[in-house]
C-alpha positions in Angstrom: 0.0 0.0 0.0 1.4 3.4 -1.0 2.3 5.5 2.1 0.9 9.0 2.4 2.9 11.7 4.1 0.6 13.8 6.3 1.7 17.3 7.2 1.4 18.0 10.9 -0.2 21.4 11.0 -0.6 21.3 14.8 3.2 20.8 15.2 4.0 23.6 12.8 1.7 26.0 14.6 3.1 25.1 17.9 6.6 25.8 16.7 5.6 29.2 15.3 5.1 30.3 18.9 8.9 30.1 19.4 10.3 33.4 18.2 13.8 31.8 17.7 12.6 29.1 15.4 14.4 29.4 12.0 12.7 29.3 8.7 12.1 25.7 7.5 14.2 24.4 4.7 12.2 24.1 1.5 12.6 20.6 0.1 11.1 19.8 -3.3 12.3 16.4 -4.5 9.9 16.1 -7.4 11.5 15.2 -10.7 11.2 17.7 -13.5 9.4 16.9 -16.7 12.7 16.8 -18.5 14.1 14.3 -16.0 11.0 12.1 -16.3 11.2 12.2 -20.1 14.9 11.3 -20.0 14.4 8.4 -17.6 18.1 8.7 -16.8 19.9 8.6 -13.5 21.9 11.7 -13.1 23.8 13.4 -10.1 20.9 15.9 -9.9 18.4 13.1 -9.7 20.5 11.3 -7.1 20.4 14.3 -4.8 16.6 14.4 -4.9 16.6 11.0 -3.2 15.5 10.8 0.5 18.0 9.0 2.8 16.7 6.8 5.5 18.8 6.8 8.7 18.1 5.6 12.2 14.9 3.6 13.1 13.1 2.6 16.2 10.4 -0.1 16.4 7.7 0.3 19.1 7.4 -2.3 21.9 4.3 -3.8 20.3 5.9 -4.0 16.9 3.1 -2.0 15.3 4.8 1.4 14.7 8.1 2.2 13.1 10.0 5.5 13.5 12.8 6.4 11.1 14.7 9.5 10.1 14.6 10.8 6.6 17.1 13.3 5.2 16.3 15.4 2.1 18.3 18.2 0.5 17.9 21.6 -1.1 20.6 22.0 -3.7 20.4 25.7 -3.9 20.7 26.1 -0.1 23.5 23.4 -0.2 22.2 21.6 2.8 19.8 19.0 4.0 17.4 18.5 6.8 16.5 15.4 8.8 12.9 14.7 9.9 11.4 11.9 12.0 8.8 9.8 10.2 6.2 7.5 11.9 4.8 4.5 9.9 1.9 2.4 11.1 2.9 -1.1 10.1 -0.7 -2.2 10.2 -2.3 0.4 7.9 0.8 1.7 6.1 0.0 5.2 7.0 3.0 7.6 7.4 3.3 11.0 8.9 6.2 13.4 9.5 6.5 14.1 13.2 9.0 16.9 13.0 9.3 19.7 10.5 12.1 21.2 8.4 13.1 24.1 10.7 16.0 22.0 12.1 17.2 18.4 11.8 15.8 15.9 14.3 17.5 12.6 15.0 17.8 9.6 17.3 14.1 8.8 18.0 13.6 6.6 21.1 10.2 5.3 22.3 9.3 6.0 25.9 8.7 3.0 28.1 4.9 3.3 27.9 5.0 4.0 24.1 3.1 7.2 24.5 6.0 9.6 23.9 9.2 9.9 21.8 12.5 11.1 22.9 14.7 12.7 20.2 17.6 15.1 19.6 17.3 18.4 17.7 19.0 21.7 17.3 15.8 23.7 16.8 16.6 25.8 19.9 20.3 26.4 18.8 22.5 23.7 20.3 21.6 20.0 19.9 19.5 19.1 22.9 17.1 16.4 24.1 13.5 16.9 23.3 10.3 14.9 23.9 7.0 14.8 22.0 3.9 12.7 22.0 3.7 9.7 19.7 1.7 11.7 17.2 4.3 14.4 17.1 2.3 16.9 19.1 3.5 18.9 22.1 7.2 18.9 21.4 9.2 20.1 24.5 12.8 20.7 25.2 14.1 18.6 28.0 17.8 19.2 28.3 19.7 22.5 28.4 23.3 21.3 28.5 25.8 24.0 27.9 27.4 23.7 24.5 24.8 21.0 23.5 25.0 17.3 23.4 26.3 14.9 20.7 24.2 11.8 21.5 22.0 10.5 24.3 20.6 7.3 25.8 17.6 6.9 28.0 17.8 4.2 30.7 15.1 1.5 30.5 13.5 2.7 33.8 13.7 6.3 32.5 15.3 7.4 35.7 18.7 8.3 34.2 20.2 9.5 30.9 23.6 9.4 29.4 24.7 12.1 27.0 28.0 12.9 25.4 29.6 16.3 24.9 33.0 17.7 24.2 35.1 18.7 27.2 38.3 20.8 27.1 41.0 18.9 29.0 44.2 20.0 27.4 45.6 23.5 26.4 47.0 23.3 22.9 46.2 26.7 21.4 48.9 29.2 21.9 46.6 31.8 23.4 45.9 29.3 26.2 49.6 28.4 26.7 50.9 32.0 26.2 48.1 34.0 27.7 49.8 37.3 26.9 49.8 36.5 23.1 46.1 36.5 22.5 46.4 37.2 18.8 48.7 34.2 18.2 47.0 31.2 16.4 49.6 28.5 16.8 48.9 25.0 18.0 51.5 23.4 20.3 51.9 19.7 20.7 54.3 17.4 22.7 53.0 14.1 21.4 50.8 12.4 18.8 48.1 12.5 17.5 48.0 16.1 16.4 45.0 15.5 14.1 42.5 12.8 13.3 40.6 12.0 10.1 39.3 15.5 9.3 40.0 17.7 12.4 43.0 19.0 14.4 43.4 18.1 18.1 42.3 21.2 19.9 42.3 19.7 23.4 38.5 18.9 23.3 37.4 15.3 23.8 34.1 13.6 23.8 33.1 12.4 27.3 30.1 10.5 28.7 27.9 12.2 31.3 25.3 10.4 33.4 22.5 12.4 34.9 19.1 12.0 36.6 16.2 12.2 34.2 13.6 14.5 35.9 10.0 15.1 35.1 10.8 18.4 33.3 14.5 18.3 32.6 17.9 16.7 33.1 19.9 16.9 36.3 23.5 17.8 36.7 25.7 15.4 34.7 28.5 13.4 36.1 31.5 13.0 33.8 32.2 9.2 34.0 35.0 9.3 31.4 37.1 11.4 33.8 37.3 15.2 34.0 41.0 15.2 32.8 40.7 12.4 30.3 42.4 13.3 27.0 40.6 10.6 25.0 37.2 10.1 23.4 34.3 8.0 24.5 32.8 6.6 22.2 35.9 6.2 20.0 37.1 8.8 17.5 36.7 9.6 14.7 33.2 8.3 14.2 31.9 8.7 17.8 29.3 6.0 17.3 26.9 6.0 20.3 26.0 2.4 19.5 29.2 1.7 21.5 27.2 2.5 24.7 24.4 0.4 26.2 22.3 0.6 29.3 21.7 -2.5 31.4 18.0 -3.7 31.4 17.5 -2.5 34.9 19.1 0.9 34.1 21.6 0.7 36.9 24.7 0.1 34.8 26.1 1.6 31.6 28.5 -0.4 29.4 30.7 1.5 26.9 33.7 1.3 24.7 36.8 3.2 25.5 40.5 3.4 24.6 42.1 5.2 27.5 45.4 5.9 25.8 47.2 9.1 24.8 50.0 10.2 22.6 52.1 7.9 20.5 50.6 4.9 22.4 47.2 5.9 21.2 48.4 6.4 17.6 49.9 2.9 17.3 47.3 0.9 19.2 43.8 -0.5 18.6 43.4 -1.7 22.2 39.9 -0.6 23.2 38.0 -2.2 26.0 34.5 -2.6 27.3 33.9 -0.7 30.5 31.0 -0.9 32.9 29.9 2.0 35.1 27.8 1.2 38.1 25.4 4.1 39.0 24.7 2.8 42.5 28.3 2.9 43.8 29.8 5.1 41.1 32.6 2.6 40.2 34.0 1.7 36.8 35.2 -1.7 35.8 37.3 -2.7 32.7 35.6 -5.9 31.7 38.2 -6.9 29.2 41.2 -6.5 31.5 39.4 -8.4 34.3 39.6 -11.6 32.2 43.1 -12.7 33.1 42.9 -16.0 31.2 41.7 -14.4 28.0 43.8 -11.5 26.7 41.8 -8.8 24.9 44.4 -6.6 23.2 42.7 -5.4 19.9 39.5 -3.6 19.2 36.7 -4.6 21.7 33.5 -2.7 21.0 29.7 -2.6 21.0 28.5 -4.1 24.3 25.0 -5.5 24.2 23.3 -6.7 27.4 21.2 -9.9 27.5 17.6 -9.5 28.5 18.3 -10.6 32.1 21.3 -8.3 32.4 23.6 -11.2 33.4 25.6 -11.4 30.2 27.2 -9.0 27.8 27.9 -9.7 24.1 30.5 -7.7 22.3 32.6 -7.7 19.2 36.3 -8.4 19.6 39.4 -8.4 17.3 42.2 -10.6 18.5 45.3 -9.1 16.8 46.4 -5.7 18.1 47.2 -3.0 15.5 45.0 -4.7 12.8 41.8 -2.8 12.5 40.5 -5.4 10.0 41.1 -8.5 12.0 38.1 -10.8 12.2 35.3 -9.4 14.4 34.5 -12.3 16.8 31.3 -12.5 18.8 32.1 -12.9 22.5 29.7 -13.4 25.4 30.8 -12.6 28.9 28.8 -14.1 31.8 28.8 -11.5 34.6 27.8 -14.1 37.2 30.5 -16.7 36.6 33.2 -14.7 34.9 33.2 -17.1 31.9 33.7 -15.7 28.4 32.9 -17.6 25.2 33.6 -17.0 21.6 30.5 -18.0 19.6 31.9 -17.6 16.1 35.2 -19.5 16.4 34.2 -22.0 13.7 32.5 -19.3 11.5 34.7 -17.9 8.8 33.1 -14.4 8.7 32.7 -11.3 10.8 29.9 -10.8 13.4 28.4 -7.2 13.5 25.2 -5.5 14.7 24.5 -8.0 17.5 21.0 -8.4 19.0 19.7 -10.7 21.7 16.4 -12.4 20.8 16.1 -13.9 24.3 18.5 -15.2 26.9 19.4 -18.2 24.7 19.7 -16.8 21.2 21.5 -14.0 19.5 21.3 -12.6 15.9 23.9 -10.7 14.1 24.8 -9.3 10.7 27.7 -10.9 8.7 29.3 -10.0 5.4 29.3 -13.2 3.3 30.5 -13.3 -0.3 30.0 -9.6 -0.9 26.6 -9.5 0.7 25.4 -8.9 4.3 23.1 -11.5 5.9 21.3 -12.1 9.2 22.8 -15.0 11.2 21.7 -16.8 14.3 23.7 -18.5 17.1 23.0 -19.9 20.5 24.3 -18.1 23.5 26.0 -21.2 24.9 27.9 -21.7 21.7 26.4 -25.0 20.7 25.1 -25.8 17.3 27.2 -23.4 15.3 26.1 -20.3 13.3 23.0 -20.5 11.1 22.7 -18.1 8.1 19.1 -17.0 8.1 18.8 -14.8 5.0 20.2 -15.1 1.5 20.3 -13.1 -1.7 22.2 -10.2 -3.3 21.6 -7.5 -0.8 23.2 -5.8 2.3 21.2 -6.0 5.5 22.6 -3.2 7.6 21.2 -4.0 11.0 18.1 -5.5 12.6 15.8 -4.9 15.6 13.1 -7.1 17.1 10.1 -6.0 19.1 6.6 -7.2 19.5 7.3 -10.4 17.5 8.4 -8.4 14.4 11.9 -8.0 12.9 12.7 -5.0 10.7 16.0 -4.2 9.0 17.4 -1.5 6.7 18.5 -3.0 3.3 20.4 -1.8 0.3 21.4 -3.2 -3.1 23.6 -1.7 -5.8 20.4 -0.6 -7.4 18.4 0.6 -4.3 19.2 3.0 -1.6 18.3 2.2 2.0 14.7 1.0 2.5 13.3 -0.8 5.5 12.1 -4.4 5.2 10.3 -6.8 7.5 12.2 -10.1 7.9 10.6 -13.4 8.7 13.3 -15.0 10.9 11.8 -18.5 10.5 12.6 -18.7 6.8 14.5 -15.5 5.9 11.7 -14.1 3.7 11.9 -10.3 3.3 9.0 -7.8 2.7 9.6 -4.2 1.8 8.0 -1.7 4.2 9.1 1.7 3.1 9.3 3.2 -0.4 10.8 6.7 0.1 12.4 6.7 -3.4 9.8 4.8 -5.4 8.8 7.9 -7.3 12.4 8.0 -8.6 12.8 4.3 -9.3 9.5 4.4 -11.2 10.7 7.2 -13.4 14.3 6.2 -14.3 16.1 3.2 -15.6 18.6 1.2 -13.7 21.3 -1.0 -15.3 21.5 -4.8 -14.9 23.9 -6.0 -12.2 25.7 -9.2 -13.1 27.5 -11.4 -10.7 30.4 -13.3 -12.1 33.2 -15.4 -10.7 36.6 -14.7 -12.3 39.7 -17.0 -12.1 42.7 -15.2 -10.6 46.3 -15.7 -11.6 46.8 -18.0 -8.6 43.9 -20.2 -9.5 41.3 -18.8 -7.1 37.8 -17.6 -7.8 37.0 -13.9 -7.4 33.5 -12.4 -7.2 33.2 -9.4 -9.5 30.1 -7.2 -10.0 29.6 -6.0 -13.5 27.1 -3.2 -13.9 25.7 -2.7 -17.4 24.2 0.6 -18.8 20.4 0.8 -18.9 18.9 -0.4 -22.3 22.1 -2.4 -22.7 22.6 -3.8 -26.3 25.0 -6.7 -26.6 25.6 -5.9 -30.2 27.1 -2.5 -29.4 30.5 -1.8 -27.8 30.7 0.1 -24.5 33.5 2.0 -22.7 34.3 0.2 -19.5 35.6 1.3 -16.1 37.7 -0.7 -13.6 36.6 0.4 -10.1 39.4 0.0 -7.5 37.9 -0.2 -4.0 39.3 1.7 -1.1 40.0 0.4 2.4 41.9 -1.6 1.4 39.9 -4.0 3.6 36.1 -4.2 3.6 33.6 -5.8 1.4 32.7 -4.5 -2.1 29.2 -5.6 -1.4 25.6 -4.6 -2.3 25.9 -1.3 -0.4 24.4 1.8 -2.1 26.7 4.8 -2.3 26.0 8.4 -2.8 29.6 9.1 -3.7 30.9 6.2 -5.9 27.6 5.1 -7.4 27.9 2.3 -10.0 24.4 2.9 -11.3 25.2 6.5 -11.9 28.3 5.5 -13.9 26.3 3.0 -15.9 23.6 5.6 -16.6 26.2 7.7 -18.3 26.9 4.8 -20.8 29.8 3.0 -19.0 30.1 -0.7 -18.1 31.5 -0.9 -14.5 33.7 -3.7 -13.4 34.0 -3.9 -9.5 36.1 -6.9 -8.3 36.3 -8.1 -4.8 40.1 -8.4 -5.0 42.4 -9.7 -2.3 41.8 -7.7 0.9 38.0 -7.6 0.7 36.1 -9.0 3.6 33.4 -11.7 3.4 35.6 -14.3 1.7 37.5 -15.6 4.8 40.5 -14.2 6.7 43.2 -15.6 4.4 41.7 -13.7 1.4 41.4 -10.6 3.6 44.9 -10.7 5.2 46.8 -11.3 1.9 46.8 -7.6 1.0 48.6 -6.4 4.2 52.3 -5.9 3.4 51.7 -6.7 -0.2 49.9 -3.7 -1.7 51.6 -4.1 -5.1 51.2 -7.9 -5.3 48.4 -10.3 -5.8 45.5 -7.8 -5.4 46.9 -5.7 -8.4 46.9 -8.9 -10.4 43.3 -9.5 -9.3 42.4 -6.1 -10.7 43.9 -6.9 -14.0 42.3 -10.4 -14.1 38.9 -8.7 -13.7 39.3 -6.1 -16.4 40.9 -8.5 -18.8 38.2 -11.1 -18.3 35.4 -8.5 -19.0 37.4 -7.1 -21.9 37.0 -10.4 -23.8 33.2 -9.7 -24.1 32.3 -8.5 -27.6 30.3 -5.6 -26.1 33.4 -4.3 -24.2 35.5 -1.8 -26.2 39.0 -2.6 -24.9 40.3 0.5 -26.7 38.2 2.6 -24.3 39.0 1.4 -20.8 39.2 3.7 -17.7 40.4 3.1 -14.2 39.0 4.9 -11.1 39.3 4.7 -7.3 39.6 6.5 -4.0 41.9 6.1 -0.9 43.5 2.7 -1.3 41.7 2.6 -4.6 43.5 5.9 -5.4 46.8 4.2 -4.6 45.8 1.4 -7.0 45.2 4.0 -9.7 48.6 5.6 -9.1 50.3 2.2 -9.1 48.5 0.9 -12.2 49.4 4.2 -14.0 53.0 2.9 -14.0 52.2 -0.7 -14.7 49.0 -1.0 -16.8 50.8 -1.8 -20.1 48.6 0.5 -22.2 45.3 -1.0 -21.0 43.7 2.3 -19.9 42.9 5.5 -21.6 42.3 7.6 -18.5 42.8 7.4 -14.7 40.9 9.1 -11.8 42.3 9.0 -8.3 40.5 10.5 -5.3 42.4 11.0 -2.1 44.9 8.3 -3.2 48.2 7.3 -1.5 51.1 8.3 -3.8 54.2 8.4 -1.7 54.5 5.8 1.1 57.3 7.5 2.9 55.6 10.9 3.2 52.2 9.1 3.9 53.8 7.4 6.9 54.6 10.8 8.4 51.5 12.6 7.4 48.7 10.2 8.3 47.4 9.9 11.9 46.4 6.3 12.9 49.9 4.8 12.7 48.6 1.3 13.6 47.2 1.2 10.1 50.4 1.9 8.1 52.4 -0.3 10.6 50.1 -3.2 9.8 49.5 -2.6 6.1 53.0 -1.4 5.1 54.8 -3.7 7.5 56.4 -0.9 9.5 58.2 2.4 9.3 60.4 3.4 6.3 63.5 3.8 8.4 63.4 0.1 9.6 65.8 -1.1 7.0 65.9 -4.6 8.5 62.2 -5.1 8.0 61.9 -7.0 4.7 58.1 -6.6 4.4 58.2 -2.8 5.0 61.1 -2.4 2.6 59.2 -4.2 -0.1 56.2 -1.9 0.5 58.3 1.3 0.2 60.1 0.0 -2.8 56.7 -0.3 -4.6 55.4 3.1 -3.7 53.7 4.6 -6.8 55.9 7.7 -6.8 58.8 5.5 -7.7 57.2 4.6 -11.1 56.1 8.0 -12.4 58.7 7.8 -15.2 56.3 5.1 -16.7 53.2 7.3 -16.5 51.8 7.9 -20.0 48.0 8.4 -19.5 45.8 11.4 -18.6 44.9 11.5 -14.9 42.3 13.4 -12.9 43.3 13.9 -9.2 40.7 14.9 -6.6 41.4 15.7 -2.9 39.9 17.3 0.2 42.1 19.7 2.1 40.6 18.5 5.4 41.6 14.9 4.7 44.2 13.9 7.3 43.8 10.1 6.8 45.3 10.4 3.3 46.4 14.0 3.4 45.9 16.2 0.4 49.7 16.6 0.1 49.6 13.1 -1.5 47.4 14.4 -4.3 49.6 17.5 -4.7 52.7 15.3 -5.1 50.9 13.2 -7.7 49.7 16.2 -9.7 53.1 17.8 -9.7 54.7 14.6 -10.9 52.1 14.2 -13.7 52.5 17.7 -15.0 56.3 17.7 -14.8 56.3 14.5 -16.8 54.1 16.1 -19.4 51.0 14.0 -18.6 47.6 15.7 -19.2 46.3 16.1 -15.6 43.7 18.0 -13.6 43.6 18.7 -9.9 40.3 19.3 -8.1 40.9 20.3 -4.5 38.0 20.9 -2.0 38.8 23.4 0.8 35.9 22.2 2.9 35.9 18.4 2.4 37.9 15.6 4.0 38.4 12.1 2.8 34.9 12.0 1.2 32.8 14.6 -0.5 29.5 15.2 1.4 28.2 18.6 0.6 25.5 18.7 -2.2 27.0 21.3 -4.5 30.5 19.9 -4.0 29.1 16.5 -5.0 27.6 17.8 -8.2 30.9 19.5 -9.1 32.7 16.2 -8.3 30.4 14.3 -10.7 30.7 16.9 -13.4 34.5 16.7 -13.2 34.5 12.9 -13.0 32.3 12.3 -16.0 33.8 15.2 -17.9 37.2 13.6 -17.7 35.9 10.2 -18.7 33.9 11.6 -21.5 36.9 13.4 -22.8 39.4 10.6 -22.7 37.5 7.3 -22.6 34.1 7.8 -24.2 
């Protein structure tokens, strides 16, 4: 049944009484007559799509809340609203308006109200409204605003996170008589992280009483002087925090390290704060017989509160080690690994009851729901199947719902029958677009690699594909380098968008991709220029044999590690490609080691530092840095970067652009002053796509 969005006039009129309320963002996502007539997927059409975010299922399983973000291209921004859907009737209504973004909807214990966060009063604060969206009321008034919140199940307490200044780094703080100086002063790592400089402000957890008409004084349980973030930087995912069922304990993830030790370590732990005696316990370090020295994250309490499930990586310094599902029994002190005999990762863990857990696992470039018993018997059962990515799941009132994507569909929410894995689509926020444009066919093929293995490769064909014609073809080099090249929809590197412009896209799950076992994943570390490069060439050479592939018009594109792959292939492609595009790619391994921030990554993936001459793995990595092969470059290259990118700093792109031009290679540099490792802002994205396809159309098409 088609949903009908109902405008909440009573909410709007209520907000009009607030003199400080900003003007609502005007959002018109209707396709133009020209776009409907063309039936073609374009960047402009893509930015008219609504984006589903968080969701919350009511206790009885009858009502679903989800957030929906839509954009105004002229204003260059978006707004997030909370939508309520009656799962019995299919009726939908927007509970918040477009004056400010609203997020993190949480049902009250009695189901009559909804807690949420919004910045409509200025800073982000906790608000509450009735289940129909009426009577919105600000609850918190935390100085500086909050970043996230969590309501205890008994609704007596709340946690919230906010940034706290614990260390003086700015020169005007250190040298107080030099107020006009703007230097930053550091004595140790890390001076910057992902897309921001360390300014001495760190995200801390506060616990406070939840009162009838407000929030009490918060207690900083991270520690007032703590110079680290909880939850972990740089993503600050509040899913790393969890209340116990009785609301008396809060479990959270923390890495209480500073300086160089922080930069080279992945040793995060699960901590439990007890509200009654105000004590904190490091659960992972309490288990003497079972060392936990890598990432340990995402605690989830069992319904009785006697057990905690969490995800754990065994090897320190390897952020892409297998994510194991562990269960710790708080009454006995026993810990069990439930996925020891399961080849794949365990993510997004949910307790169904005291005996059964569900989780999401990447399996052969898809993401599926799996089931396992809490006592570890019986092994892991894969519940769903198909070419899709299930992002998470929640179960309430006998119903299971999950956000799902494919390479041809942005996130929509489905109901899942856990008895047989059947899936039924619930939402359809972008049906008006899918009904008006044409998507290309996605083919799934297994390609033989040079070492005799089988590699899953996605091949995306243009809409209205005609096998009697010849098509320009793009090799897509995935970033990471670890992670699955699965059925995830992307608003940045969108394969259907490339196909709609007339290109065949070849996307191989080369060595280093998750979902094919740990050996396949691990092979890339310390061997960037080895087997995975051969995997790329195996994929494009296999597709190039097709009569419809024009092997005289091949292009190669990629970002981050994929950008490294482009730079490396530019010196080793043996005339295969007519054009390259590298976004935020690694060009010079030696300068990258000193410029990047999370040193555990380069230590693991390069093998070590460039000055360790006795380290054979590291020396092989540095000997195969792309910058050492620029004398072999002979092909036009477009280079894109973000000046706020500190993971693969923009200096890498500047080095590559300089090398290309001084070698006489046609090259173009697109540098964004206000973007980091990815391009997020609407107008920046349109420019990115115009430059991307303009380059390909000039040199490949």
